[in-house]
C-alpha positions in Angstrom: -156.9 27.9 -263.0 -159.5 27.2 -260.4 -160.8 29.9 -258.8 -159.4 28.0 -255.7 -156.5 27.8 -257.1 -156.1 31.1 -257.5 -156.9 32.3 -254.4 -153.9 30.0 -253.4 -151.7 31.4 -256.0 -152.5 35.1 -254.1 -149.9 37.3 -253.8 -147.8 36.1 -251.2 -148.0 32.2 -251.9 -149.9 31.9 -248.8 -152.5 29.2 -248.3 -155.6 29.4 -246.3 -155.9 29.3 -242.9 -157.3 25.9 -242.3 -153.1 24.8 -243.8 -151.9 26.2 -240.7 -150.5 24.3 -238.2 -153.2 24.9 -235.5 -155.7 24.1 -238.2 -153.1 22.7 -241.1 -150.1 21.9 -242.6 -146.6 23.2 -242.0 -145.9 27.0 -241.1 -143.2 27.3 -244.0 -146.4 27.4 -246.2 -148.4 29.8 -243.6 -146.7 32.1 -242.0 -145.6 34.7 -244.4 -142.4 35.6 -243.1 -141.5 32.2 -242.5 -142.4 31.2 -246.0 -140.2 34.8 -247.6 -137.0 33.7 -245.7 -137.1 29.8 -247.0 -138.0 30.6 -250.4 -134.8 33.2 -250.1 -132.9 30.6 -248.8 -134.1 27.7 -250.8 -135.1 29.1 -254.0 -135.1 25.4 -255.7 -138.0 24.5 -253.4 -140.2 27.1 -254.6 -141.8 24.9 -257.4 -142.4 22.1 -255.2 -144.2 24.6 -252.4 -146.6 25.9 -255.5 -147.4 22.2 -256.3 -148.2 21.4 -252.8 -150.5 24.6 -252.5 -152.1 23.7 -255.3 -153.4 20.2 -254.6 -154.2 21.4 -251.3 -156.8 23.7 -252.9 -157.6 21.3 -255.1 -159.1 19.4 -252.8 -160.5 21.8 -250.4 -162.8 22.5 -252.9 -164.3 19.2 -251.8 -167.2 20.0 -250.0 -166.9 16.5 -248.2 -165.7 16.9 -244.8 -164.2 13.4 -244.3 -162.6 13.6 -247.5 -161.1 17.2 -246.9 -160.2 15.7 -244.0 -158.2 13.1 -245.2 -157.0 14.3 -248.3 -155.2 16.9 -248.1 -152.8 15.0 -245.8 -152.5 12.2 -248.7 -151.6 15.3 -251.2 -149.2 16.6 -248.9 -147.7 12.9 -248.1 -147.6 12.7 -251.7 -146.1 16.5 -252.7 -143.0 15.9 -250.4 -143.6 18.3 -247.6 -141.2 19.7 -245.8 -140.2 18.7 -242.5 -141.7 20.3 -239.6 -138.5 20.2 -237.6 -134.8 19.3 -239.3 -133.5 18.6 -236.0 -132.9 14.8 -235.3 -134.7 13.0 -232.4 -131.6 13.4 -230.2 -131.2 16.7 -230.7 -135.0 17.5 -229.7 -134.4 15.5 -226.5 -131.4 17.8 -225.7 -133.5 21.2 -226.4 -136.5 19.9 -224.3 -134.2 19.1 -221.9 -132.5 22.2 -221.3 -136.2 24.0 -221.5 -136.8 21.8 -218.9 -134.3 22.5 -216.9 -134.6 26.5 -217.4 -138.2 26.3 -216.5 -137.1 24.6 -213.0 -136.0 28.2 -212.0 -139.5 29.9 -211.9 -141.4 27.5 -209.3 -138.2 26.7 -207.4 -137.6 30.6 -206.4 -140.8 30.7 -205.8 -141.0 28.0 -202.9 -137.7 27.5 -202.0 -137.4 30.0 -199.5 -141.2 28.8 -197.6 -139.4 27.0 -194.2 -137.2 30.3 -194.1 -140.3 32.7 -193.6 -140.5 33.0 -190.0 -136.7 33.6 -190.3 -136.8 36.5 -192.7 -139.5 38.2 -190.4 -137.3 38.2 -187.7 -134.2 39.1 -189.5 -136.5 42.1 -191.2 -138.6 42.9 -188.1 -141.7 42.8 -189.8 -144.7 40.5 -189.4 -145.7 37.0 -191.2 -148.4 38.5 -192.8 -146.0 41.4 -194.3 -143.6 38.2 -195.8 -146.0 37.0 -197.0 -146.5 39.8 -199.4 -143.3 38.4 -201.2 -145.3 35.3 -202.0 -148.1 36.8 -203.4 -146.1 39.7 -205.4 -143.8 36.9 -206.5 -146.4 35.3 -208.1 -148.4 38.3 -209.5 -145.3 39.5 -211.5 -145.1 35.3 -212.4 -148.2 36.1 -214.1 -147.5 39.9 -215.7 -143.6 39.2 -216.9 -144.5 36.2 -219.1 -146.0 38.1 -221.6 -143.6 40.3 -222.2 -140.5 37.5 -222.7 -143.6 35.4 -224.9 -144.2 38.2 -227.6 -140.1 39.1 -227.6 -139.1 35.3 -228.3 -142.0 34.9 -231.0 -140.5 38.2 -232.7 -137.1 37.8 -231.9 -136.4 34.1 -231.4 -135.5 32.1 -228.6 -132.4 32.4 -227.8 -132.5 36.5 -226.7 -135.4 36.1 -225.0 -134.2 33.2 -222.6 -130.1 35.2 -222.2 -132.4 38.7 -221.1 -134.6 36.4 -218.7 -131.6 34.9 -216.9 -129.7 37.7 -216.9 -132.4 40.1 -214.9 -133.0 36.5 -212.4 -128.6 36.3 -211.9 -128.8 40.1 -211.0 -131.6 39.6 -208.9 -130.9 36.5 -206.9 -127.4 38.3 -206.3 -129.3 41.6 -205.1 -131.5 39.3 -202.8 -128.6 37.6 -201.5 -127.2 40.8 -199.9 -130.4 43.3 -199.1 -130.4 45.0 -196.1 -134.4 46.2 -196.0 -137.7 44.3 -196.1 -138.7 47.4 -199.2 -135.5 45.5 -201.1 -136.1 42.3 -200.5 -140.2 43.2 -201.8 -138.3 44.8 -205.1 -135.8 42.0 -205.8 -138.4 38.8 -205.4 -140.8 40.9 -208.1 -137.4 41.2 -210.2 -136.7 37.7 -209.7 -139.8 36.7 -210.5 -139.8 38.7 -213.6 -136.6 36.9 -215.2 -137.6 33.3 -213.6 -141.0 33.2 -215.1 -140.6 33.8 -218.4 -139.1 30.1 -219.0 -142.4 28.7 -218.8 -144.1 30.0 -221.8 -139.9 29.9 -223.6 -140.7 26.4 -222.7 -143.7 25.7 -224.8 -143.0 28.0 -227.4 -139.7 25.8 -228.1 -141.9 23.1 -228.1 -144.4 23.8 -230.6 -141.2 25.1 -232.8 -139.6 21.3 -232.7 -143.1 19.7 -232.5 -146.5 18.7 -234.1 -149.5 18.2 -232.9 -149.3 14.6 -233.2 -146.4 13.9 -231.4 -146.9 17.2 -228.9 -148.1 16.0 -225.9 -145.0 13.7 -224.8 -142.9 16.1 -225.9 -144.5 19.3 -223.7 -144.9 16.6 -221.0 -141.4 16.5 -220.8 -140.8 19.7 -220.9 -143.2 20.2 -217.9 -141.0 18.3 -215.9 -138.7 20.8 -214.4 -142.1 23.6 -213.6 -143.7 20.7 -212.0 -141.4 18.8 -210.0 -139.6 22.2 -208.3 -142.9 23.0 -206.2 -142.4 19.9 -204.5 -138.9 19.8 -204.2 -137.9 23.6 -203.6 -138.9 23.2 -199.6 -136.9 20.5 -199.2 -133.7 22.5 -200.5 -135.4 25.4 -198.4 -135.3 23.4 -195.4 -131.7 22.3 -195.2 -130.7 25.8 -195.9 -132.9 27.2 -193.6 -132.0 24.6 -190.8 -128.1 25.0 -191.1 -127.4 27.6 -193.0 -128.4 31.4 -193.7 -132.0 32.5 -195.2 -129.1 34.6 -197.7 -128.0 30.9 -199.1 -130.9 30.0 -200.8 -129.9 33.0 -203.3 -126.2 32.3 -203.2 -127.3 28.9 -204.0 -130.0 29.8 -206.8 -127.2 32.0 -208.3 -124.5 28.9 -208.8 -127.0 27.2 -209.9 -128.2 29.4 -212.5 -125.0 30.6 -213.5 -123.9 26.5 -213.9 -127.0 26.2 -216.0 -126.1 28.8 -218.5 -122.5 27.5 -219.7 -124.3 24.5 -221.8 -126.9 26.8 -222.6 -124.7 29.6 -224.1 -122.6 27.0 -225.7 -125.0 24.5 -227.4 -128.9 25.7 -227.2 -129.9 26.1 -230.7 -132.4 28.9 -231.9 -135.4 27.3 -232.8 -137.7 30.0 -233.8 -139.7 29.2 -236.6 -139.9 32.9 -237.5 -136.1 33.3 -237.5 -134.6 29.8 -238.7 -137.9 28.1 -240.1 -137.6 24.2 -239.6 -134.2 24.8 -238.3 -132.7 24.9 -241.7 -132.0 28.8 -242.3 -128.9 29.7 -240.2 -129.7 32.1 -237.3 -127.8 35.0 -237.1 -126.5 37.9 -234.8 -127.5 36.7 -231.1 -129.5 33.8 -232.1 -126.4 32.1 -232.9 -124.6 29.5 -229.8 -121.2 29.7 -229.5 -121.5 26.3 -231.1 -122.8 28.3 -234.3 -120.2 30.9 -233.8 -117.4 28.1 -234.5 -119.1 26.6 -237.0 -119.8 29.9 -239.2 -115.8 30.7 -238.8 -115.5 27.1 -240.1 -117.7 27.2 -242.8 -118.8 30.4 -243.8 -122.3 30.9 -245.0 -123.3 32.2 -248.5 -124.6 35.3 -247.5 -126.4 36.2 -250.6 -128.8 33.3 -249.6 -129.1 34.4 -246.2 -132.6 36.2 -245.5 -133.2 39.2 -243.8 -132.4 40.0 -240.5 -135.7 40.1 -238.6 -137.6 43.8 -237.9 -137.2 44.3 -233.9 -139.8 46.0 -231.5 -140.1 46.7 -228.2 -142.4 43.2 -226.7 -146.4 44.2 -226.7 -147.5 42.6 -223.4 -150.9 43.5 -224.0 -150.9 40.8 -227.1 -152.5 38.4 -224.8 -155.5 40.4 -224.2 -157.3 39.3 -227.7 -156.6 35.8 -226.8 -158.5 36.1 -223.3 -161.8 37.6 -225.8 -162.1 34.1 -227.4 -164.9 32.0 -226.1 -163.1 28.8 -225.9 -159.8 30.5 -225.1 -160.8 32.1 -221.8 -163.2 29.2 -220.9 -160.0 27.1 -221.0 -158.0 29.6 -219.2 -160.3 30.1 -216.4 -161.2 26.4 -215.8 -157.4 25.5 -216.3 -156.1 28.0 -213.7 -159.2 26.7 -211.4 -157.0 23.8 -211.4 -154.0 25.2 -210.9 -155.3 26.7 -207.5 -156.3 23.8 -206.5 -153.0 22.7 -206.7 -151.3 25.2 -204.9 -153.5 25.5 -201.8 -152.4 21.8 -201.2 -148.7 23.1 -201.5 -149.3 26.5 -199.7 -151.1 25.2 -196.9 -149.2 22.0 -196.4 -146.1 23.4 -194.1 -148.9 25.3 -192.2 -150.7 22.0 -191.1 -147.3 20.3 -190.4 -146.0 22.9 -188.0 -149.6 22.6 -186.0 -150.3 19.3 -183.5 -150.2 16.9 -183.3 -147.3 16.6 -185.9 -144.8 19.6 -185.0 -142.5 19.1 -187.5 -139.4 21.6 -188.4 -138.6 22.7 -191.8 -136.7 19.9 -192.9 -139.6 17.4 -192.2 -141.9 19.9 -193.8 -140.0 19.5 -197.0 -139.5 16.3 -196.9 -143.7 15.2 -196.6 -143.1 16.9 -200.0 -141.9 13.8 -201.7 -144.8 11.9 -202.8 -146.4 15.4 -204.0 -143.3 15.3 -205.5 -143.0 12.4 -207.1 -146.9 12.5 -208.6 -146.0 15.7 -210.5 -143.0 13.9 -212.4 -144.6 10.5 -212.8 -147.7 12.5 -214.3 -145.8 14.8 -217.4 -144.7 11.0 -218.9 -148.0 9.3 -218.3 -150.0 12.1 -219.8 -148.0 13.1 -222.2 -148.1 9.0 -224.0 -152.2 8.9 -223.4 -152.2 12.5 -225.2 -150.4 11.2 -228.0 -152.0 7.5 -228.1 -155.3 9.2 -227.8 -154.1 11.5 -231.1 -153.5 8.6 -233.0 -156.6 6.3 -231.8 -158.6 9.0 -232.8 -156.8 9.6 -236.3 -157.1 5.7 -237.2 -161.0 6.0 -236.2 -162.1 9.0 -238.4 -159.9 7.5 -241.0 -157.2 10.5 -240.9 -154.3 10.3 -242.1 -151.3 11.2 -239.9 -148.0 11.8 -241.9 -145.0 11.6 -239.3 -143.2 14.7 -238.6 -145.1 16.9 -240.6 -147.7 19.0 -239.5 -151.4 17.9 -239.6 -154.8 19.4 -241.0 -157.1 19.6 -237.5 -159.8 21.8 -239.3 -162.3 18.8 -239.4 -160.5 17.0 -236.3 -162.3 16.7 -233.1 -158.8 18.6 -231.2 -161.2 19.5 -227.9 -162.2 15.9 -227.9 -158.8 14.1 -228.2 -157.4 16.5 -225.5 -160.7 16.2 -223.2 -160.7 12.8 -223.1 -157.7 12.5 -221.4 -158.1 15.4 -219.1 -161.8 14.6 -217.3 -160.6 11.4 -215.9 -158.0 13.0 -214.4 -160.0 16.1 -212.9 -162.4 13.7 -211.4 -160.0 11.3 -209.8 -158.0 14.5 -208.3 -161.2 16.6 -207.3 -161.8 13.2 -204.9 -158.6 13.2 -203.8 -158.7 17.0 -203.1 -162.1 16.2 -200.9 -160.3 13.1 -199.3 -157.6 15.0 -198.5 -159.3 17.8 -196.6 -160.6 15.3 -193.9 -158.0 13.2 -193.9 -156.0 16.5 -192.1 -159.0 17.9 -190.5 -159.0 14.3 -188.4 -155.8 14.1 -188.3 -155.5 10.6 -190.2 -152.2 8.7 -189.9 -149.6 10.9 -192.2 -149.3 8.4 -194.6 -152.8 8.8 -196.0 -152.2 12.2 -196.3 -149.3 11.6 -198.5 -150.7 8.9 -200.4 -153.6 11.2 -201.0 -151.1 14.2 -202.0 -149.4 11.8 -204.5 -152.7 10.9 -206.5 -153.7 14.5 -206.1 -150.2 15.5 -207.9 -150.7 12.9 -210.4 -153.9 13.7 -211.9 -154.1 17.7 -211.5 -151.0 18.0 -213.5 -151.8 15.0 -215.5 -155.3 17.8 -216.5 -153.2 20.8 -216.7 -150.9 19.0 -219.2 -153.4 18.4 -221.3 -155.7 21.3 -221.5 -152.1 23.3 -221.7 -151.3 21.7 -224.9 -154.9 22.2 -226.1 -154.1 25.7 -226.0 -150.8 25.0 -227.6 -152.6 23.5 -230.6 -155.0 26.7 -230.7 -152.0 29.1 -231.4 -148.8 27.2 -232.7 -147.7 30.0 -234.7 -147.2 32.4 -231.5 -147.3 29.1 -228.7 -145.2 31.3 -226.3 -148.0 34.2 -226.4 -150.5 31.7 -226.0 -148.6 30.0 -223.0 -147.9 34.0 -221.7 -152.0 33.8 -221.1 -152.2 30.7 -219.6 -149.8 31.9 -216.8 -150.9 35.2 -216.9 -154.9 34.0 -215.7 -153.3 30.9 -213.6 -150.9 32.9 -211.5 -153.2 36.0 -210.6 -156.1 33.3 -209.3 -153.1 31.6 -208.2 -152.0 33.9 -206.0 -155.3 34.9 -205.1 -156.2 31.5 -203.4 -152.5 31.2 -201.7 -153.3 34.7 -200.0 -156.5 33.2 -198.3 -156.3 29.5 -198.1 -154.9 29.7 -194.7 -157.6 32.0 -193.4 -159.9 29.8 -194.8 -158.2 26.8 -193.1 -158.9 29.1 -189.3 -162.5 30.0 -190.1 -164.0 26.5 -191.8 -161.5 24.0 -191.0 -159.0 21.9 -193.1 -162.0 19.3 -194.1 -164.7 22.0 -195.2 -161.8 24.1 -196.9 -160.8 21.6 -199.3 -164.7 20.5 -199.8 -165.4 23.9 -200.7 -161.8 24.0 -203.4 -162.7 21.0 -204.8 -166.9 21.6 -205.1 -165.6 24.6 -207.1 -163.4 22.3 -209.5 -166.3 20.3 -209.8 -169.1 22.6 -210.1 -166.7 23.8 -213.3 -165.8 20.8 -214.6 -169.0 21.0 -217.4 -166.6 23.7 -219.0 -165.0 20.8 -220.4 -168.6 19.2 -222.0 -169.5 22.9 -223.5 -165.2 23.3 -225.2 -165.6 19.7 -226.7 -169.3 20.7 -228.0 -168.8 24.7 -229.3 -165.1 24.4 -229.1 -164.7 22.9 -233.2 -167.2 26.0 -233.8 -165.7 28.7 -232.3 -162.2 27.3 -233.5 -163.6 27.2 -237.0 -164.9 31.1 -236.7 -161.5 32.0 -235.5 -160.1 30.6 -238.5 -162.4 31.9 -241.0 -162.1 35.6 -239.1 -158.0 35.6 -239.4 -157.9 34.4 -242.6 -159.9 37.6 -243.8 -157.5 39.1 -241.5 -154.5 38.2 -243.8 -156.6 39.1 -247.3 -156.8 42.1 -246.6 -153.7 42.6 -245.3 -152.6 41.6 -248.5 -154.7 43.1 -250.2 -153.6 46.7 -248.7 -150.1 45.5 -249.4 -150.6 45.0 -252.7 -152.8 48.5 -253.1 -149.2 50.1 -251.8 -147.1 48.2 -254.1 -148.8 49.3 -257.0 -149.1 53.0 -255.7 -145.3 53.1 -255.6 -145.2 51.4 -259.2 -147.3 53.7 -260.6 -145.3 56.8 -259.0 
């Protein structure tokens, strides 16, 4: 056996990290725990998996980058590696639709009571500035809570994390509908945010569970439909309640909507976490089962001797995202992505304020209706950016002779991943930045309202598309812990977004609308060379991380071997 083969045929049978999903092949051969589960339940595949690892190991002994890029895929295709996910296209569509609807609740809850802010201030006898604290604290917890839910879902599975999140959310909404004091309102809004915001990170995790890098763009785009169309639609719904009913009905509406959503979710939504069910072929256990799974288990009891051991649970670690923030490429990507998000939210947060002033003098319902073009732009951005990302991936692969194995993971070690995603994001950033500048001056000089609405449509379409492309790139960096990676994204963007929305009104009052959005567009424009930096040095940083992580796994396995030897000799 060659030295390379010997490395691959180590104690765990675990291939090198350049074969992991972000930079390699199927996680059933790269995640130790998942491999052990699949080998336990499918022992007949052991020989096949060894053939696969030996094939890849022999290929990686080749020093030619292009060959190293091409041949592993051919080797994988010829050895018939397991599918990345056994879920059918129809099942994936249902799964992604459900996570999109779950993700709808976080921004919906954040923005639905914008039209009722003045009424809330009167009822609780506080100033408008104090009421605005409920917006700021909501966004802060919107960034913090996913760090817990992301780690929980990567450890225990997606379903348990969703169930805990919605339990907290429903309890908070019921409390908000009945709260009597401003302090209770503030605390319950934080709890509401904690429950609902976890769904954003969980959606990214589910998409990474069922989709490979080659088709992740379109699936991620559809999963983002809920979170992206909620901000412009929420004020419309809130305006209707604020004008025709009590503000308390806003929260009763959320209770009814969430309870209705949970009926099909608890009944049919399958567990997708790869550390729990692998590619979907391992039967879920315990609270990872849906009601449909439970019924099927009673009708056709599984062979319990072939089931993997239960996952060991621990308390979620919210600090797990911090090492990600120390990675050069990840830190740059998160900061720039958050600036895009802050610019997006500056438009959202300031628009109701501007429309209540002369010459518009709009009521809450009219203000809510003016968000429709913005929302339509956000909605259109999802399929547009997703299909463009997948098209660019395939085009680049064909150009460099890179073989894509449909439905299976692709070796991305030598693939220009950063350039592919940036090529889609950059044009959207440039157009969106220009639209931000034009929007500010259109509002400054009270241009006809259709002009501002068209510019809002352009802003929503382009900034959302850019945000989607960069978010998918982040998941490509960390496919084995996508929910944790998205939690880091959420943490940075929500904290920066909270700061931006807290000062945008003061900036408008001090500088004027035109100069305010000139400043916002200028910040985005000045920091856009970040994308060039990522494209030039990002692949090298990604390779350094791969080597470092591979060494960490080698050391960990060596320690485990030493312990086993010590036990056997004791």
